[in-house]
C-alpha positions, 0 to 999 in steps of 0.5 A: 499500499502506498498510503493514503489519506481520507479525502471524504466521499466526494471522490467516491461518488464522483469517480475521480482521483484526488491526486493527479494521474501523473503523480499516481503513474509515477508511484505506481511505476516504481511499485510495479517494477520493484514488485516484478523484479522481486517476484512479489505481488503488488497490491493496490488497496484504495484504487485510485484513491477511493476504490469505486469501479471507475477508479479500479478501471482507471488503475487496471488501465494505468497497470496495462500502459506501465507494463507496455511502456516498461515491457513488464510481465505480470498476472493482474486480478481485479 
């Protein structure tokens, strides 16, 4: 878990993240690279900050994008 704060219910209801896509991608890239290199799972708790379906799908798309850019191969469960 990269850690989080509780920004309240707005982001869950709005389906948006309280962090910029760029900052999430930067941190997520580092986490995925390290997990794949170590052969360990990378578990994301509150996907996209709130964990609703739009957030989950956004993080899944981001994982696929990073994997493509970095040549990473891993199994993913949602």
